[in-house]
N, C-alpha and C positions, 0 to 999 in steps of 0.2 A: 643890392643893398646888403652890407655885411652885418654880422652880429654886433660889432662895435658901433656901427651906424644906428642900429635899433636901440642899443643901450644909451647912446648919446641923446637920441631924440626923446626917449622916455624920460631920462633924468633931467634933461633941459626943460622939458614940459613941466615936470613936477616942481623944478626949481622956480619956474616962472608962475606957476599956478598951484601953490601949496594946498589949496582947498581940494584939489583933485587927487592928492596923495592917497587918502584912504580908499576911494573907489578903485583907483588904479592898482594899488597893492592887493585889494580884495580880488579883482579880476585876474591878476597875474597868479596869485596863490590858488585861486579856483581853477584856472586853466592848467596850472602845473599839476594839480591833483586829479583832474577829471580824465577818465579813461578816454583814449583816442586823441583828445586835444593836447594832452601833455607830451605826446610823442612829436608834436609839431611846434610847440611853443617853447622858446628858450627862456622861460621865466626865471629859473634859478639865478642865472647870471644877472639878469635885470634887477631882481630883488636884492642881490648882493650890492649892486651899484646904488640902488635906492637906500640901502642901509648906510652906505658911506655918505650919501646926500643928507640923510637925517642927521648924522653926526656933524657934518660940515655946516649945515644951514640952521640948525637949532629947531627943526621941526620936532614936535613932541613925539617921543618914541612909542609910548604905550598905546595911543589910539591907532597908530600904524601897525603895531604888533597885533592888536586885536583884530584889525581888518585882515591881516595875513592868516591869523588863526581861523577866523570865520571862513575865509575863502578856501583854505585847505580842508577844513572840516566838511563844508558843503560839497566840495569837489569829490572827496572820498565817499561821502554819503550817497551822492547820485551814482557814482561808479558802482558802489555796492548794490544799489537798487537795480541798476541795469543788469548786473550779473544775476541777482536774485530773480528778476522778472524774466529775462531772456535765456537764462541758463547757458547751455552749450551752443546755442545759436549765435552767441556773441562772437565766436571764432570765425564766423562767415562774414562779419562786418569789416570794412576797411578801417584802419590800416592793419588790424590783426590778421585779416585774411592774407595779407602780403607778408606778414611776419609771425607765422604761427608759433615759432619758437618762443616768443615773448609770453604767450599764454601758457605754454608748456612749462617754461622756467618759473613763471608766477605760481602755477599750480603746484609744482614740486616744492617751491619755497614755502608756500602756505601749508601744504600737507606736512612738511617737516616741522615747521615752527608754530602752526596754529595761531592762537591769540597773539603770541609774541611776534609771529610773522606779520600779522596785520599791523602791529605797532612798528616793528623794525622796517617793514617794507617802504615806509614813507621816506626813509633816509637813503634809499638806493635807486638812483636814476630811473631807468625804464620800469623798474618794478613798482615805482611809486603809484602809478595809476593802474597797473595790472593786478596787484595784490588785492585791493578792495573789490575789483571785478571778480576775481577768483573766490574771494571770501563769500560774495553773494552767490556765485555759481554753486559753491560747496555748502550753501545754507548755514554758514556760521551764524550762531544766535545773534540777533540784532543788538542785544544789550552788550555782549562782549565785543562785538565789532565797534559799536559806538564808544565804548570805554577806551579801546585801543586807538580809535580815531581821534578823539578829543585830546587825549594825553599826548599822542605823537604830534598832533597839530600845534599844541602849545609849545612843545620843545623845539620842533622844526622851525616854527616862525621865529622864535627867539634866536636860534642858531643861525638862521639865514640873515637876520637883520642886525643883531646885536654887535657882531664883530666890526662892522662898518660904523654903526651908530656910536657905540661906546669907545671903540678903538680910536677913532678920529678925535673924539673929545679928550680921551686920556692922553694921546700924543700931544695935542695942542695945549693941554694943561701943563705938561712937563716942558714944552718948548718955551712957553710964555714965561 
């Protein structure tokens, strides 16, 4: 099964069962932001496809956006908690034990950028789930982490869904 097959299956399912759009988007955003799982789940591409589906089908954007924000927020929050609770033992867990450079890169990124690293990390592929983990390991104050977490989740969710949702609507408005 290819990535295109997965995207097609998920978008077709949501097209046929719009009531499932919010929980599916929540799960995808959560999985994309959760340490370990994000390295295995191609959620970004699926969420981009769902954004286009929103624009094409007329599904309300804002509830889907809120589900993406919540999923991303809670995924990072749990990743932070894992790092805070398990500290350096996290590196012995799979898949980080097979890819220790991810944790090293995440640590260097966080050490260099601090609060802004926790914010910016959401927007960079593999760092997305590693930076919150490292923020927990480094005992970043919870308030500052959560501030970076919620603001980046709001912007990330909009950036991942809006181009498809509003771009399709804008194009169809000008074509009609």
